[in-house]
N, CA, C and O atoms as a GROMACS GRO file, in nm:
protein
  608
    1MET      N    1  21.582  -1.864   6.667
    1MET     CA    2  21.436  -1.904   6.717
    1MET      C    3  21.383  -1.763   6.731
    1MET      O    4  21.396  -1.736   6.850
    2ILE      N    5  21.347  -1.691   6.688
    2ILE     CA    6  21.319  -1.532   6.702
    2ILE      C    7  21.204  -1.566   6.777
    2ILE      O    8  21.130  -1.661   6.749
    3GLY      N    9  21.189  -1.490   6.869
    3GLY     CA   10  21.037  -1.487   6.949
    3GLY      C   11  21.077  -1.562   7.084
    3GLY      O   12  21.095  -1.511   7.194
    4GLY      N   13  21.085  -1.681   7.052
    4GLY     CA   14  21.112  -1.789   7.148
    4GLY      C   15  21.057  -1.907   7.100
    4GLY      O   16  21.042  -1.933   6.980
    5PRO      N   17  21.026  -1.980   7.194
    5PRO     CA   18  20.953  -2.143   7.144
    5PRO      C   19  20.834  -2.098   7.150
    5PRO      O   20  20.786  -2.005   7.215
    6LYS      N   21  20.783  -2.182   7.066
    6LYS     CA   22  20.616  -2.194   7.037
    6LYS      C   23  20.560  -2.207   7.141
    6LYS      O   24  20.589  -2.262   7.247
    7LYS      N   25  20.467  -2.147   7.099
    7LYS     CA   26  20.339  -2.173   7.268
    7LYS      C   27  20.189  -2.244   7.224
    7LYS      O   28  20.111  -2.206   7.137
    8LYS      N   29  20.182  -2.320   7.285
    8LYS     CA   30  20.056  -2.406   7.226
    8LYS      C   31  19.909  -2.280   7.268
    8LYS      O   32  19.878  -2.203   7.359
    9LYS      N   33  19.846  -2.334   7.110
    9LYS     CA   34  19.743  -2.257   7.170
    9LYS      C   35  19.635  -2.340   7.262
    9LYS      O   36  19.592  -2.454   7.246
   10SER      N   37  19.605  -2.236   7.372
   10SER     CA   38  19.515  -2.304   7.471
   10SER      C   39  19.354  -2.241   7.447
   10SER      O   40  19.322  -2.125   7.420
   11THR      N   41  19.305  -2.310   7.460
   11THR     CA   42  19.120  -2.337   7.426
   11THR      C   43  19.095  -2.311   7.590
   11THR      O   44  19.166  -2.325   7.690
   12LEU      N   45  18.972  -2.270   7.568
   12LEU     CA   46  18.899  -2.296   7.740
   12LEU      C   47  18.759  -2.305   7.705
   12LEU      O   48  18.700  -2.217   7.643
   13THR      N   49  18.714  -2.395   7.738
   13THR     CA   50  18.617  -2.472   7.745
   13THR      C   51  18.512  -2.409   7.855
   13THR      O   52  18.570  -2.340   7.939
   14LEU      N   53  18.390  -2.418   7.869
   14LEU     CA   54  18.294  -2.347   7.891
   14LEU      C   55  18.213  -2.435   7.936
   14LEU      O   56  18.165  -2.501   7.843
   15LYS      N   57  18.156  -2.482   8.091
   15LYS     CA   58  18.086  -2.595   8.101
   15LYS      C   59  17.910  -2.487   8.129
   15LYS      O   60  17.901  -2.398   8.214
   16MET      N   61  17.821  -2.519   8.055
   16MET     CA   62  17.687  -2.505   8.042
   16MET      C   63  17.617  -2.563   8.134
   16MET      O   64  17.619  -2.686   8.140
   17PRO      N   65  17.532  -2.476   8.236
   17PRO     CA   66  17.439  -2.595   8.329
   17PRO      C   67  17.324  -2.628   8.231
   17PRO      O   68  17.282  -2.566   8.133
   18LYS      N   69  17.279  -2.762   8.295
   18LYS     CA   70  17.195  -2.806   8.213
   18LYS      C   71  17.056  -2.679   8.279
   18LYS      O   72  17.040  -2.615   8.383
   19LYS      N   73  16.969  -2.697   8.132
   19LYS     CA   74  16.871  -2.583   8.118
   19LYS      C   75  16.723  -2.658   8.240
   19LYS      O   76  16.713  -2.777   8.266
   20THR      N   77  16.674  -2.599   8.267
   20THR     CA   78  16.580  -2.614   8.344
   20THR      C   79  16.454  -2.496   8.401
   20THR      O   80  16.463  -2.376   8.428
   21SER      N   81  16.374  -2.561   8.403
   21SER     CA   82  16.262  -2.444   8.413
   21SER      C   83  16.281  -2.367   8.539
   21SER      O   84  16.334  -2.408   8.642
   22ALA      N   85  16.229  -2.248   8.515
   22ALA     CA   86  16.278  -2.165   8.662
   22ALA      C   87  16.201  -2.162   8.816
   22ALA      O   88  16.219  -2.123   8.932
   23LYS      N   89  16.072  -2.254   8.702
   23LYS     CA   90  15.993  -2.314   8.871
   23LYS      C   91  16.088  -2.438   8.933
   23LYS      O   92  16.105  -2.427   9.054
   24LYS      N   93  16.130  -2.514   8.892
   24LYS     CA   94  16.205  -2.651   8.932
   24LYS      C   95  16.353  -2.594   8.955
   24LYS      O   96  16.423  -2.686   8.997
   25SER      N   97  16.407  -2.507   8.945
   25SER     CA   98  16.555  -2.452   9.014
   25SER      C   99  16.476  -2.371   9.135
   25SER      O  100  16.518  -2.395   9.249
   26VAL      N  101  16.398  -2.304   9.126
   26VAL     CA  102  16.352  -2.237   9.206
   26VAL      C  103  16.293  -2.380   9.376
   26VAL      O  104  16.337  -2.393   9.490
   27LYS      N  105  16.206  -2.437   9.317
   27LYS     CA  106  16.197  -2.556   9.425
   27LYS      C  107  16.297  -2.622   9.439
   27LYS      O  108  16.308  -2.630   9.561
   28THR      N  109  16.404  -2.694   9.381
   28THR     CA  110  16.569  -2.749   9.425
   28THR      C  111  16.615  -2.641   9.497
   28THR      O  112  16.672  -2.691   9.594
   29ALA      N  113  16.621  -2.547   9.503
   29ALA     CA  114  16.673  -2.450   9.566
   29ALA      C  115  16.631  -2.406   9.700
   29ALA      O  116  16.699  -2.337   9.776
   30ALA      N  117  16.476  -2.464   9.729
   30ALA     CA  118  16.406  -2.466   9.846
   30ALA      C  119  16.425  -2.570   9.980
   30ALA      O  120  16.440  -2.589  10.100
   31LYS      N  121  16.414  -2.612   9.857
   31LYS     CA  122  16.425  -2.765   9.914
   31LYS      C  123  16.585  -2.776   9.952
   31LYS      O  124  16.624  -2.860  10.033
   32LYS      N  125  16.664  -2.695   9.894
   32LYS     CA  126  16.791  -2.777   9.965
   32LYS      C  127  16.856  -2.594  10.046
   32LYS      O  128  16.966  -2.540  10.034
   33ALA      N  129  16.768  -2.562  10.100
   33ALA     CA  130  16.774  -2.433  10.178
   33ALA      C  131  16.723  -2.503  10.335
   33ALA      O  132  16.767  -2.490  10.449
   34THR      N  133  16.631  -2.567  10.288
   34THR     CA  134  16.545  -2.608  10.423
   34THR      C  135  16.653  -2.765  10.436
   34THR      O  136  16.647  -2.815  10.548
   35LYS      N  137  16.716  -2.817  10.366
   35LYS     CA  138  16.759  -2.948  10.478
   35LYS      C  139  16.891  -2.824  10.518
   35LYS      O  140  16.918  -2.855  10.634
   36LYS      N  141  16.969  -2.724  10.487
   36LYS     CA  142  17.116  -2.697  10.522
   36LYS      C  143  17.042  -2.651  10.693
   36LYS      O  144  17.097  -2.680  10.799
   37VAL      N  145  16.901  -2.571  10.680
   37VAL     CA  146  16.902  -2.482  10.764
   37VAL      C  147  16.844  -2.592  10.896
   37VAL      O  148  16.764  -2.683  10.872
   38ALA      N  149  16.892  -2.569  11.023
   38ALA     CA  150  16.863  -2.653  11.133
   38ALA      C  151  16.778  -2.540  11.209
   38ALA      O  152  16.811  -2.432  11.258
   39VAL      N  153  16.652  -2.611  11.198
   39VAL     CA  154  16.535  -2.563  11.257
   39VAL      C  155  16.529  -2.601  11.447
   39VAL      O  156  16.496  -2.713  11.483
   40LYS      N  157  16.568  -2.484  11.557
   40LYS     CA  158  16.571  -2.491  11.668
   40LYS      C  159  16.415  -2.508  11.702
   40LYS      O  160  16.331  -2.485  11.615
   41LYS      N  161  16.381  -2.545  11.821
   41LYS     CA  162  16.206  -2.559  11.849
   41LYS      C  163  16.224  -2.474  11.960
   41LYS      O  164  16.332  -2.480  12.018
   42ALA      N  165  16.127  -2.387  12.007
   42ALA     CA  166  16.122  -2.284  12.130
   42ALA      C  167  16.087  -2.440  12.230
   42ALA      O  168  16.060  -2.560  12.214
   43PRO      N  169  16.119  -2.302  12.375
   43PRO     CA  170  16.073  -2.455  12.499
   43PRO      C  171  15.921  -2.404  12.474
   43PRO      O  172  15.864  -2.302  12.436
   44ALA      N  173  15.887  -2.550  12.524
   44ALA     CA  174  15.739  -2.590  12.560
   44ALA      C  175  15.700  -2.458  12.666
   44ALA      O  176  15.754  -2.446  12.775
   45LYS      N  177  15.593  -2.358  12.613
   45LYS     CA  178  15.538  -2.243  12.689
   45LYS      C  179  15.405  -2.300  12.756
   45LYS      O  180  15.349  -2.384  12.685
   46LYS      N  181  15.351  -2.274  12.863
   46LYS     CA  182  15.270  -2.298  12.891
   46LYS      C  183  15.125  -2.240  12.864
   46LYS      O  184  15.097  -2.134  12.918
   47ALA      N  185  15.025  -2.306  12.778
   47ALA     CA  186  14.912  -2.300  12.759
   47ALA      C  187  14.825  -2.189  12.861
   47ALA      O  188  14.808  -2.207  12.982
   48VAL      N  189  14.777  -2.073  12.786
   48VAL     CA  190  14.692  -1.937  12.850
   48VAL      C  191  14.613  -1.899  12.796
   48VAL      O  192  14.615  -1.834  12.692
   49LYS      N  193  14.511  -1.940  12.871
   49LYS     CA  194  14.362  -1.920  12.814
   49LYS      C  195  14.407  -1.764  12.767
   49LYS      O  196  14.501  -1.701  12.816
   50LYS      N  197  14.331  -1.725  12.678
   50LYS     CA  198  14.274  -1.590  12.651
   50LYS      C  199  14.136  -1.535  12.625
   50LYS      O  200  14.093  -1.530  12.510
   51THR      N  201  14.070  -1.495  12.722
   51THR     CA  202  13.946  -1.476  12.688
   51THR      C  203  13.909  -1.331  12.624
   51THR      O  204  13.967  -1.228  12.659
   52PRO      N  205  13.796  -1.332  12.514
   52PRO     CA  206  13.813  -1.187  12.468
   52PRO      C  207  13.776  -1.099  12.550
   52PRO      O  208  13.692  -1.130  12.634
   53ALA      N  209  13.817  -0.998  12.547
   53ALA     CA  210  13.795  -0.853  12.630
   53ALA      C  211  13.659  -0.833  12.570
   53ALA      O  212  13.631  -0.842  12.450
   54LYS      N  213  13.559  -0.798  12.696
   54LYS     CA  214  13.416  -0.783  12.687
   54LYS      C  215  13.385  -0.602  12.664
   54LYS      O  216  13.472  -0.517  12.683
   55LYS      N  217  13.299  -0.585  12.638
   55LYS     CA  218  13.265  -0.443  12.580
   55LYS      C  219  13.231  -0.378  12.694
   55LYS      O  220  13.146  -0.439  12.758
   56PRO      N  221  13.266  -0.279  12.741
   56PRO     CA  222  13.206  -0.246  12.890
   56PRO      C  223  13.050  -0.199  12.894
   56PRO      O  224  13.044  -0.089  12.840
   57ALA      N  225  12.913  -0.244  12.941
   57ALA     CA  226  12.814  -0.182  12.975
   57ALA      C  227  12.779  -0.092  13.053
   57ALA      O  228  12.696  -0.102  13.144
   58LYS      N  229  12.881   0.068  12.999
   58LYS     CA  230  12.818   0.150  13.072
   58LYS      C  231  12.664   0.189  13.137
   58LYS      O  232  12.636   0.228  13.250
   59LYS      N  233  12.590   0.166  13.040
   59LYS     CA  234  12.492   0.212  13.040
   59LYS      C  235  12.327   0.076  13.147
   59LYS      O  236  12.208   0.083  13.177
   60ALA      N  237  12.412   0.005  13.155
   60ALA     CA  238  12.378  -0.153  13.213
   60ALA      C  239  12.417  -0.124  13.366
   60ALA      O  240  12.340  -0.133  13.462
   61ALA      N  241  12.557  -0.087  13.369
   61ALA     CA  242  12.580  -0.077  13.525
   61ALA      C  243  12.566   0.071  13.621
   61ALA      O  244  12.574   0.079  13.743
   62LYS      N  245  12.544   0.168  13.535
   62LYS     CA  246  12.495   0.262  13.628
   62LYS      C  247  12.332   0.267  13.611
   62LYS      O  248  12.281   0.345  13.692
   63LYS      N  249  12.248   0.208  13.534
   63LYS     CA  250  12.144   0.157  13.558
   63LYS      C  251  12.121   0.059  13.658
   63LYS      O  252  12.014   0.064  13.719
   64ALA      N  253  12.240  -0.066  13.696
   64ALA     CA  254  12.175  -0.143  13.826
   64ALA      C  255  12.246  -0.096  13.998
   64ALA      O  256  12.223  -0.126  14.115
   65ASP      N  257  12.334  -0.015  13.927
   65ASP     CA  258  12.354   0.059  14.050
   65ASP      C  259  12.242   0.202  14.094
   65ASP      O  260  12.219   0.223  14.214
   66ALA      N  261  12.183   0.287  13.994
   66ALA     CA  262  12.066   0.306  14.023
   66ALA      C  263  11.953   0.264  14.122
   66ALA      O  264  11.894   0.335  14.204
   67GLU      N  265  11.937   0.143  14.096
   67GLU     CA  266  11.812   0.050  14.124
   67GLU      C  267  11.840  -0.007  14.258
   67GLU      O  268  11.745  -0.042  14.328
   68LYS      N  269  11.976  -0.021  14.303
   68LYS     CA  270  12.000  -0.103  14.421
   68LYS      C  271  12.011   0.022  14.537
   68LYS      O  272  12.059   0.135  14.531
   69THR      N  273  11.930  -0.066  14.661
   69THR     CA  274  11.886  -0.022  14.776
   69THR      C  275  11.968  -0.054  14.888
   69THR      O  276  11.994  -0.172  14.915
   70THR      N  277  12.000   0.014  14.937
   70THR     CA  278  12.109  -0.047  15.066
   70THR      C  279  12.073   0.021  15.195
   70THR      O  280  12.066   0.144  15.202
   71ILE      N  281  12.047  -0.071  15.315
   71ILE     CA  282  12.023  -0.059  15.438
   71ILE      C  283  12.146  -0.102  15.531
   71ILE      O  284  12.169  -0.219  15.560
   72VAL      N  285  12.201  -0.024  15.562
   72VAL     CA  286  12.284  -0.048  15.676
   72VAL      C  287  12.229  -0.004  15.830
   72VAL      O  288  12.142   0.078  15.858
   73ALA      N  289  12.322  -0.099  15.934
   73ALA     CA  290  12.250  -0.093  16.086
   73ALA      C  291  12.435  -0.048  16.130
   73ALA      O  292  12.515  -0.129  16.084
   74ARG      N  293  12.493   0.060  16.206
   74ARG     CA  294  12.565   0.100  16.303
   74ARG      C  295  12.540   0.018  16.453
   74ARG      O  296  12.497   0.079  16.551
   75VAL      N  297  12.580  -0.156  16.456
   75VAL     CA  298  12.494  -0.115  16.611
   75VAL      C  299  12.622  -0.257  16.659
   75VAL      O  300  12.684  -0.330  16.582
   76ASP      N  301  12.626  -0.253  16.821
   76ASP     CA  302  12.645  -0.412  16.861
   76ASP      C  303  12.546  -0.491  16.912
   76ASP      O  304  12.473  -0.464  17.007
   77VAL      N  305  12.546  -0.595  16.842
   77VAL     CA  306  12.414  -0.722  16.883
   77VAL      C  307  12.487  -0.780  16.991
   77VAL      O  308  12.418  -0.814  17.086
   78GLY      N  309  12.590  -0.796  16.998
   78GLY     CA  310  12.666  -0.876  17.126
   78GLY      C  311  12.699  -1.020  17.029
   78GLY      O  312  12.630  -1.050  16.931
   79PHE      N  313  12.815  -1.099  17.076
   79PHE     CA  314  12.892  -1.196  17.015
   79PHE      C  315  12.836  -1.292  17.024
   79PHE      O  316  12.838  -1.347  17.134
   80GLY      N  317  12.755  -1.362  16.905
   80GLY     CA  318  12.680  -1.476  16.842
   80GLY      C  319  12.552  -1.432  16.798
   80GLY      O  320  12.501  -1.510  16.718
   81ASN      N  321  12.492  -1.342  16.821
   81ASN     CA  322  12.382  -1.286  16.796
   81ASN      C  323  12.414  -1.215  16.664
   81ASN      O  324  12.522  -1.172  16.624
   82SER      N  325  12.293  -1.212  16.605
   82SER     CA  326  12.247  -1.152  16.393
   82SER      C  327  12.175  -1.062  16.422
   82SER      O  328  12.104  -1.058  16.522
   83LEU      N  329  12.191  -0.938  16.300
   83LEU     CA  330  12.099  -0.880  16.319
   83LEU      C  331  11.991  -0.919  16.204
   83LEU      O  332  12.031  -1.000  16.120
   84TYR      N  333  11.870  -0.875  16.193
   84TYR     CA  334  11.764  -0.906  16.073
   84TYR      C  335  11.701  -0.812  16.041
   84TYR      O  336  11.749  -0.710  16.091
   85ILE      N  337  11.596  -0.789  15.969
   85ILE     CA  338  11.514  -0.691  15.917
   85ILE      C  339  11.409  -0.732  15.857
   85ILE      O  340  11.416  -0.809  15.761
   86ARG      N  341  11.317  -0.696  15.897
   86ARG     CA  342  11.134  -0.686  15.886
   86ARG      C  343  11.062  -0.604  15.798
   86ARG      O  344  11.042  -0.497  15.854
   87GLY      N  345  11.042  -0.605  15.752
   87GLY     CA  346  10.968  -0.454  15.677
   87GLY      C  347  10.876  -0.529  15.542
   87GLY      O  348  10.842  -0.645  15.517
   88GLU      N  349  10.850  -0.349  15.446
   88GLU     CA  350  10.714  -0.411  15.396
   88GLU      C  351  10.816  -0.367  15.209
   88GLU      O  352  10.907  -0.284  15.205
   89GLY      N  353  10.779  -0.428  15.111
   89GLY     CA  354  10.860  -0.312  15.015
   89GLY      C  355  11.003  -0.443  14.982
   89GLY      O  356  11.039  -0.520  15.072
   90ALA      N  357  11.059  -0.443  14.859
   90ALA     CA  358  11.180  -0.528  14.813
   90ALA      C  359  11.214  -0.676  14.901
   90ALA      O  360  11.324  -0.718  14.939
   91GLY      N  361  11.108  -0.723  14.913
   91GLY     CA  362  11.065  -0.882  14.915
   91GLY      C  363  11.083  -0.878  15.086
   91GLY      O  364  11.118  -0.982  15.143
   92LEU      N  365  11.058  -0.757  15.162
   92LEU     CA  366  11.034  -0.791  15.321
   92LEU      C  367  10.919  -0.814  15.350
   92LEU      O  368  10.831  -0.767  15.278
   93SER      N  369  10.883  -0.897  15.466
   93SER     CA  370  10.775  -0.880  15.528
   93SER      C  371  10.767  -0.913  15.630
   93SER      O  372  10.854  -0.989  15.672
   94TRP      N  373  10.674  -0.875  15.706
   94TRP     CA  374  10.653  -0.759  15.862
   94TRP      C  375  10.649  -0.920  15.958
   94TRP      O  376  10.662  -0.901  16.078
   95ASN      N  377  10.635  -1.042  15.925
   95ASN     CA  378  10.641  -1.160  15.994
   95ASN      C  379  10.729  -1.237  16.012
   95ASN      O  380  10.735  -1.319  16.104
   96LYS      N  381  10.826  -1.214  15.905
   96LYS     CA  382  10.958  -1.291  15.919
   96LYS      C  383  11.065  -1.243  15.861
   96LYS      O  384  11.049  -1.171  15.762
   97GLY      N  385  11.199  -1.271  15.910
   97GLY     CA  386  11.268  -1.113  15.897
   97GLY      C  387  11.401  -1.227  15.805
   97GLY      O  388  11.418  -1.349  15.800
   98VAL      N  389  11.474  -1.100  15.743
   98VAL     CA  390  11.593  -1.158  15.683
   98VAL      C  391  11.712  -1.127  15.693
   98VAL      O  392  11.752  -1.035  15.621
   99GLN      N  393  11.794  -1.184  15.771
   99GLN     CA  394  11.935  -1.182  15.820
   99GLN      C  395  11.984  -1.085  15.749
   99GLN      O  396  11.959  -1.098  15.629
  100LEU      N  397  12.058  -0.972  15.783
  100LEU     CA  398  12.179  -0.883  15.713
  100LEU      C  399  12.332  -0.950  15.719
  100LEU      O  400  12.376  -1.039  15.792
  101ASP      N  401  12.404  -0.863  15.603
  101ASP     CA  402  12.525  -0.940  15.613
  101ASP      C  403  12.608  -0.852  15.697
  101ASP      O  404  12.606  -0.729  15.702
  102ASN      N  405  12.705  -0.959  15.782
  102ASN     CA  406  12.780  -0.826  15.871
  102ASN      C  407  12.900  -0.830  15.802
  102ASN      O  408  12.973  -0.921  15.764
  103ILE      N  409  12.902  -0.689  15.792
  103ILE     CA  410  13.063  -0.636  15.731
  103ILE      C  411  13.134  -0.611  15.823
  103ILE      O  412  13.249  -0.637  15.785
  104SER      N  413  13.137  -0.560  15.963
  104SER     CA  414  13.245  -0.550  16.028
  104SER      C  415  13.178  -0.596  16.168
  104SER      O  416  13.063  -0.632  16.194
  105PRO      N  417  13.281  -0.581  16.241
  105PRO     CA  418  13.169  -0.598  16.399
  105PRO      C  419  13.069  -0.536  16.460
  105PRO      O  420  12.999  -0.590  16.546
  106TYR      N  421  13.051  -0.387  16.407
  106TYR     CA  422  12.953  -0.302  16.428
  106TYR      C  423  12.861  -0.240  16.318
  106TYR      O  424  12.770  -0.161  16.342
  107GLU      N  425  12.890  -0.277  16.212
  107GLU     CA  426  12.747  -0.238  16.105
  107GLU      C  427  12.766  -0.404  16.009
  107GLU      O  428  12.853  -0.480  15.965
  108TRP      N  429  12.631  -0.390  16.017
  108TRP     CA  430  12.544  -0.487  15.909
  108TRP      C  431  12.474  -0.411  15.811
  108TRP      O  432  12.439  -0.293  15.821
  109ALA      N  433  12.453  -0.502  15.700
  109ALA     CA  434  12.410  -0.466  15.540
  109ALA      C  435  12.331  -0.557  15.473
  109ALA      O  436  12.350  -0.672  15.433
  110PHE      N  437  12.184  -0.436  15.469
  110PHE     CA  438  12.096  -0.558  15.336
  110PHE      C  439  12.143  -0.493  15.239
  110PHE      O  440  12.214  -0.398  15.271
  111THR      N  441  12.125  -0.516  15.104
  111THR     CA  442  12.115  -0.476  14.961
  111THR      C  443  12.027  -0.554  14.853
  111THR      O  444  12.042  -0.673  14.828
  112THR      N  445  11.924  -0.461  14.785
  112THR     CA  446  11.827  -0.564  14.772
  112THR      C  447  11.790  -0.469  14.605
  112THR      O  448  11.737  -0.361  14.632
  113THR      N  449  11.806  -0.489  14.453
  113THR     CA  450  11.734  -0.462  14.350
  113THR      C  451  11.595  -0.513  14.307
  113THR      O  452  11.552  -0.492  14.194
  114LYS      N  453  11.525  -0.580  14.403
  114LYS     CA  454  11.404  -0.573  14.422
  114LYS      C  455  11.232  -0.492  14.421
  114LYS      O  456  11.118  -0.511  14.378
  115ALA      N  457  11.322  -0.383  14.510
  115ALA     CA  458  11.244  -0.228  14.530
  115ALA      C  459  11.177  -0.190  14.420
  115ALA      O  460  11.236  -0.163  14.316
  116LYS      N  461  11.022  -0.185  14.433
  116LYS     CA  462  10.950  -0.096  14.316
  116LYS      C  463  10.960   0.055  14.357
  116LYS      O  464  10.957   0.161  14.294
  117GLY      N  465  10.976   0.015  14.515
  117GLY     CA  466  10.937   0.168  14.513
  117GLY      C  467  10.979   0.200  14.690
  117GLY      O  468  11.046   0.110  14.742
  118ASP      N  469  10.948   0.305  14.769
  118ASP     CA  470  10.990   0.301  14.935
  118ASP      C  471  10.968   0.178  14.984
  118ASP      O  472  10.872   0.106  14.953
  119VAL      N  473  11.067   0.146  15.071
  119VAL     CA  474  11.123   0.063  15.157
  119VAL      C  475  11.067   0.090  15.301
  119VAL      O  476  11.109   0.191  15.358
  120SER      N  477  10.998   0.028  15.351
  120SER     CA  478  10.965   0.066  15.530
  120SER      C  479  11.022  -0.064  15.588
  120SER      O  480  10.994  -0.180  15.557
  121PHE      N  481  11.101  -0.021  15.671
  121PHE     CA  482  11.143  -0.138  15.762
  121PHE      C  483  11.195  -0.097  15.916
  121PHE      O  484  11.194   0.018  15.960
  122LYS      N  485  11.231  -0.190  15.973
  122LYS     CA  486  11.269  -0.254  16.123
  122LYS      C  487  11.370  -0.334  16.146
  122LYS      O  488  11.385  -0.437  16.080
  123PHE      N  489  11.446  -0.303  16.233
  123PHE     CA  490  11.551  -0.429  16.287
  123PHE      C  491  11.520  -0.521  16.412
  123PHE      O  492  11.454  -0.486  16.510
  124LEU      N  493  11.569  -0.626  16.395
  124LEU     CA  494  11.576  -0.714  16.502
  124LEU      C  495  11.714  -0.765  16.530
  124LEU      O  496  11.805  -0.773  16.446
  125ILE      N  497  11.722  -0.809  16.694
  125ILE     CA  498  11.832  -0.893  16.718
  125ILE      C  499  11.787  -1.076  16.690
  125ILE      O  500  11.706  -1.114  16.776
  126ASN      N  501  11.819  -1.168  16.606
  126ASN     CA  502  11.817  -1.339  16.603
  126ASN      C  503  11.619  -1.314  16.549
  126ASN      O  504  11.533  -1.402  16.560
  127ASP      N  505  11.597  -1.181  16.497
  127ASP     CA  506  11.447  -1.219  16.422
  127ASP      C  507  11.364  -1.199  16.576
  127ASP      O  508  11.244  -1.221  16.567
  128GLU      N  509  11.402  -1.168  16.681
  128GLU     CA  510  11.286  -1.187  16.801
  128GLU      C  511  11.285  -1.043  16.909
  128GLU      O  512  11.191  -0.999  16.975
  129VAL      N  513  11.409  -0.997  16.898
  129VAL     CA  514  11.396  -0.841  16.985
  129VAL      C  515  11.402  -0.730  16.896
  129VAL      O  516  11.512  -0.706  16.845
  130TRP      N  517  11.275  -0.636  16.861
  130TRP     CA  518  11.233  -0.515  16.805
  130TRP      C  519  11.330  -0.395  16.860
  130TRP      O  520  11.349  -0.366  16.978
  131ALA      N  521  11.379  -0.342  16.759
  131ALA     CA  522  11.423  -0.250  16.786
  131ALA      C  523  11.348  -0.128  16.812
  131ALA      O  524  11.269  -0.105  16.721
  132GLU      N  525  11.345  -0.019  16.931
  132GLU     CA  526  11.268   0.079  17.020
  132GLU      C  527  11.247   0.172  16.907
  132GLU      O  528  11.151   0.242  16.939
  133THR      N  529  11.304   0.218  16.754
  133THR     CA  530  11.323   0.324  16.724
  133THR      C  531  11.153   0.297  16.633
  133THR      O  532  11.095   0.191  16.658
  134GLU      N  533  11.106   0.365  16.565
  134GLU     CA  534  10.995   0.384  16.465
  134GLU      C  535  10.998   0.314  16.386
  134GLU      O  536  11.096   0.245  16.413
  135ASP      N  537  10.940   0.263  16.263
  135ASP     CA  538  10.987   0.240  16.151
  135ASP      C  539  11.117   0.312  16.069
  135ASP      O  540  11.121   0.432  16.095
  136LEU      N  541  11.200   0.278  15.997
  136LEU     CA  542  11.247   0.353  15.903
  136LEU      C  543  11.196   0.318  15.747
  136LEU      O  544  11.163   0.203  15.717
  137THR      N  545  11.192   0.417  15.664
  137THR     CA  546  11.189   0.439  15.525
  137THR      C  547  11.310   0.446  15.445
  137THR      O  548  11.400   0.515  15.493
  138VAL      N  549  11.337   0.382  15.318
  138VAL     CA  550  11.410   0.434  15.214
  138VAL      C  551  11.355   0.418  15.092
  138VAL      O  552  11.287   0.320  15.063
  139ALA      N  553  11.384   0.517  15.010
  139ALA     CA  554  11.342   0.548  14.915
  139ALA      C  555  11.400   0.424  14.776
  139ALA      O  556  11.499   0.359  14.809
  140LYS      N  557  11.356   0.403  14.669
  140LYS     CA  558  11.402   0.303  14.570
  140LYS      C  559  11.552   0.342  14.543
  140LYS      O  560  11.572   0.463  14.551
  141GLY      N  561  11.640   0.280  14.519
  141GLY     CA  562  11.751   0.372  14.495
  141GLY      C  563  11.879   0.422  14.557
  141GLY      O  564  11.993   0.445  14.516
  142GLY      N  565  11.800   0.430  14.697
  142GLY     CA  566  11.831   0.523  14.792
  142GLY      C  567  11.975   0.450  14.853
  142GLY      O  568  12.039   0.367  14.788
  143THR      N  569  12.012   0.493  14.986
  143THR     CA  570  12.068   0.417  15.058
  143THR      C  571  12.052   0.452  15.248
  143THR      O  572  12.058   0.574  15.259
  144SER      N  573  12.040   0.406  15.348
  144SER     CA  574  11.955   0.445  15.487
  144SER      C  575  12.083   0.388  15.554
  144SER      O  576  12.105   0.267  15.546
  145ILE      N  577  12.189   0.489  15.636
  145ILE     CA  578  12.243   0.446  15.772
  145ILE      C  579  12.174   0.477  15.878
  145ILE      O  580  12.094   0.571  15.872
  146SER      N  581  12.194   0.398  16.002
  146SER     CA  582  12.073   0.405  16.096
  146SER      C  583  12.150   0.365  16.220
  146SER      O  584  12.156   0.242  16.212
  147SER      N  585  12.210   0.400  16.324
  147SER     CA  586  12.205   0.294  16.461
  147SER      C  587  12.096   0.274  16.570
  147SER      O  588  12.091   0.326  16.682
  148PRO      N  589  11.987   0.165  16.497
  148PRO     CA  590  11.898   0.131  16.638
  148PRO      C  591  11.948   0.067  16.756
  148PRO      O  592  12.051   0.000  16.772
  149VAL      N  593  11.828   0.109  16.860
  149VAL     CA  594  11.855   0.071  16.958
  149VAL      C  595  11.768  -0.013  17.050
  149VAL      O  596  11.646   0.006  17.058
  150PHE      N  597  11.834  -0.107  17.120
  150PHE     CA  598  11.757  -0.211  17.162
  150PHE      C  599  11.720  -0.203  17.295
  150PHE      O  600  11.788  -0.126  17.362
  151ALA      N  601  11.628  -0.263  17.352
  151ALA     CA  602  11.643  -0.278  17.505
  151ALA      C  603  11.663  -0.419  17.511
  151ALA      O  604  11.609  -0.500  17.436
  152TRP      N  605  11.750  -0.446  17.613
  152TRP     CA  606  11.736  -0.640  17.636
  152TRP      C  607  11.844  -0.669  17.728
  152TRP      O  608  11.864  -0.785  17.764
   0.00000   0.00000   0.00000
């Protein structure tokens, strides 16, 4: 035998995949992918309520500040006493006083946006004891800082 033993012819068979439409193969691939991937849930977060940002109202803020009339009195009226104001304009009356806000031990304030013109006023302790000074006046949108004197 020349050339050695006889070799058998080998045949190679290829298996062809089943014909499926492209849409079906994408869907099945997607299904398989979702099944294999384990999804971890994020820890629950506290619900934060988002409020929409408000647009700044610059014109309205400036107008409100311009119309704010402030009256400040720097005086010690004694422990347990309050400072009142009576007058004309901005809702004040000469018959009944309005209590001022106590800002610090020796400072009292009255603020209003009701002034339509000048405001005339005078201070009283406990709405009974009048200050010795003359009537004071502040323009609409202005600020008056005074130190009233009382004889008591």
